[in-house]
C-alpha positions as CSV (number, residue, x, y, z in Angstrom):
1,M,-2.3,8.2,-9.3
2,I,0.8,10.3,-8.4
3,E,-0.9,11.6,-5.2
4,C,-1.8,8.0,-4.2
5,E,1.8,6.9,-4.8
6,E,3.2,9.8,-2.8
7,K,0.9,8.9,0.1
8,L,1.9,5.3,-0.1
9,I,5.6,6.2,0.0
10,N,5.2,8.6,2.9
11,A,3.2,6.0,4.8
12,A,5.9,3.4,4.2
13,Q,8.6,5.8,5.4
14,E,6.8,6.7,8.5
15,I,6.1,3.0,9.3
16,I,9.8,2.0,8.8
17,F,10.9,4.9,10.9
18,T,8.6,3.8,13.7
19,A,9.7,0.2,13.4
20,R,13.3,1.2,13.7
21,L,12.6,3.2,16.8
22,R,10.9,0.3,18.4
23,G,13.7,-2.2,17.4
24,N,11.5,-4.3,15.2
25,D,13.0,-6.9,12.8
26,L,12.9,-4.8,9.6
27,A,13.5,-7.8,7.4
28,Q,10.3,-9.6,8.7
29,F,8.5,-6.3,8.7
30,G,9.5,-5.8,5.0
31,R,8.2,-9.2,4.1
32,E,4.9,-8.5,5.8
33,V,4.5,-5.1,4.0
34,A,5.3,-6.7,0.7
35,E,2.7,-9.4,1.3
36,I,0.0,-6.7,2.1
37,L,0.9,-4.8,-1.1
38,L,0.8,-7.9,-3.2
39,N,-2.6,-8.9,-1.8
40,H,-4.0,-5.4,-2.6
41,G,-2.6,-5.4,-6.2
42,L,0.0,-2.7,-5.4
43,L,3.0,-5.0,-6.0
44,E,3.6,-7.4,-8.8
45,K,4.4,-11.1,-8.0
46,E,7.9,-10.9,-9.5
47,A,8.8,-7.9,-7.3
48,Y,7.3,-9.6,-4.3
49,E,9.4,-12.7,-4.8
50,V,12.6,-10.6,-5.1
51,L,11.7,-8.5,-2.0
52,T,11.0,-11.5,0.1
53,G,13.9,-13.6,-1.2
54,R,11.6,-16.3,-2.7
55,V,13.4,-16.4,-6.0
């Protein structure tokens, strides 16, 4: 599980770096990433609601 978590963290860091370089809206990007993680069971609903501002 640790290796999987490390890969997920590294991938997220690379994606955020690329998004910043391209001038993407990081808030919208973060909401989309949170939704993907929620849909795949990698994020709990409570954390999703906090990250997306839905609480």
